[in-house]
N, C-alpha and C positions, 0 to 999 in steps of 0.2 A: 828540359823540355825537348827530349830527343826527337819526338815525332814532328816537331815544328821544322826540323831540318828538312824533312821530306817535303813540307809545304813550300819551302823556298825553291825546290827543284822543279815545281810545277811550272808549266808555261804561263807566264804572267801577262796574258793578253787581257787587258782590263776592259773588255766590253761588258756592257750591262745586260747581256742576254741571259736572264735568269728565269726561273719558273714564274709564269704569269698569274698563278693562283696562290692561294694561301695554304695549300695542303701541307701538312706536317711531313717531315722526312719519313721515308718508309722504314719499316723494321730492317735492321736492328738499331736504328738511330733514335736518340731522344730529340726533343724539340725545345727551342728557346721560347719561353712564355713571358718573361719579364726582364727588362734591363733598366737599371738606374745608372745613367751616365752623367747626369747633371743634377747633383744633389741640391735640393731646395734649401733655402735658409730656414724656412719654417717646416717643422715636422720632417727634418732631414736625417734624424738619427735612426737610419734603417737597421743597423746592426745591434741596436738597443744596448749600447755600452754606456749610455748616459751623456754622450757628447756628439754633437753634429760635426762631421768631418767631410770636407769636399772630396777627400780621397778614400778614407777607410770605409765610408758608408756605400760606396759604389758596389753594385752586385749584378750578377747574371743568374737567372733562375731557369732551370730546365725541368721538363716533365718526361716521363715514359708514357706515351699515349697508347702503347700497344698492350696486348693481353698476355705477353710473355716478358720475363725479365730481360734486362739488357746489361751485359758486362761492359762497363765504361772504362775499363783499364786501358790507358793509352789515348783515350779521347782528350782533346785539349781545346782551350780557348785562346784566341790570339786577337789583339787589337792591331790597328794598321801598322804601327811601328814594329811590333813583333813579327807580323806577316812579312814586312819588307826586309827585316834583318833579324832572323831568329837567334843569331849569335850575339846581338847587341845587348846593351843594358838600358834600353828604353822601351816604353810601352807596357802593356798589361798582358800577362799570359799565365796559363796554368795547365798542367797535365795531370789527369787523374791517376792515382795509384790503383791498386787492386780494389775494385769496388763494383757492386752490382746494384742496379736500380730496379726495384720491382714494378709490376704493372700499376700504373696510376700514381706512382710515387714521384715526389718532387725533390730536387736537390738545388740548394742555393750556394753560390760561390761569391763570397765577399772579398773585396780588395784587401781589407784587413790590415792596412799599414798602421803600425804603432798602436795596436789596440788589442784588448782581450775580449772575446765574445763569450758570453756565458753559455753553459751547457756543453754537450758533447760536440766537438768541432774537429773535423778532419783537416789534414794538410796534404801537400804534395807527396809526403812520405808515407802517410797512412790514413785510411778512411776512418771516420768516426765509428765507434762501436755500437751506437744507437742513434735513433732520430732525436731531434731537438724540439722539446715541447714549447720552447720560447718562440718557435717559428712554425707553429701549427703542425708540428709533427713531421716537418721536412728534414731531410739530411742537410747538414750544413758543413761547408768547408771554408777555410780562409786561404787566400792566395799569398798572404804575408808579403805584400809588395815592400821592398826595402827602402823606398823613398816616397815622399809625398808627391814627387813629380812623376812617379810611375802610376799614372792615372789616365782615364779616358778623357779625351779632349771634348770639352763642352761644345766648341764651335764646329767641329767636324771630325768624325772618326768612324770606325766600324768595329764590330766584334764578330768573329767567326767561330763557329763550332766545327772542329776538324775531327775526322775519324782517325784511328790509329795509324793510317797510312799518310796522314797529312792532307787529306782531301776535304774541302769544305762541304758540309752537309746542311748547314743552316747559318743565317747571318742577319745582322741588323746594321744599317748605315744611316748616318744623320749628318746634316750640314754639308760642308765642303771639305772632305778629308784631304790632307796633303799627299796621301797615297791613295790611288784608286783601288777599290776592291776587285778581287779576281772575277773573271767571267766564268760562266759555267751554268749548269742546269739546276743548281741548288737554289733553295728559296733564299732570297735576299730582300728583306723588308726595309723600305725607306721610311723614316719617321722625321718629325720636326726636331730641330736642334734644342729647343727650350720647351719641353712639355710640362714644366712646373712640377716635376716628380718623375716617376718611372714611366716607361711605356709597357703596356700589358696586353696579353691576349686573354679572353675569357674562356677559351679552350684552345687546344693545340693547333686547330685549323682556322682560327679566327684571325682577323687583322690585328696588328698592334695599334693600340690607341693610347693617348695620354691617360694614365691611371686616374687622374683627377676627374676626367670626363666620365668615368665608369661609375665610381661610387664616392667621389669627392675626397678620397684619401690620396696621399702623396705616393704611397707604395704599399705593397703587401708581401714581403719576401716569405715564401713558403706556402702561400695561399692563393688560390685562383678566385678573384672576386666575381660577384654577380652584379649586374647593373641595378641601381635603385629604381 
């Protein structure tokens, strides 16, 4: 995760002066549309491997909300522990290999610890060759976290989307993280720590809400739901 090294060199002035609206990041950046950080006991098998896992079923979903393709090569995700110590062996992080996301397309990144996800699935080394029909035709990656402890904290954490230079362009924070998120003008959405499923946007510019409040489902990796 070489680009995360650049993130550590940014000035870590942890003010919460972020974008005051819900506008998606401008082109050429994707947007975070869904995060499952607190896997529910019921209907928690988000990666559809047949087993509910508090670690493996975590995921982050991104969309390209623009009318032109985005080259995501070098973009990365970082939880609070990766952000604080990119060289460490704690936290959740992933850097995209050579990969292009078309207009309106969705990509889902599962934690993936100790599991096999059906269908075409990419890794940090190579993108999938096709979209995955098991996830509504989204592109799917596994982060292949090496330990069950390499997971997002239910009580308090954040996940950042970083551009190839290591600059945050979108983020989600919940609870009381042990590390403050970085300041800046990027969108940082604060959500409750126990949403009983994922948090979800119904479009790239909407607020994140508990998924269950939108359509009574715990999550929908690869699909953007509409309210009932």
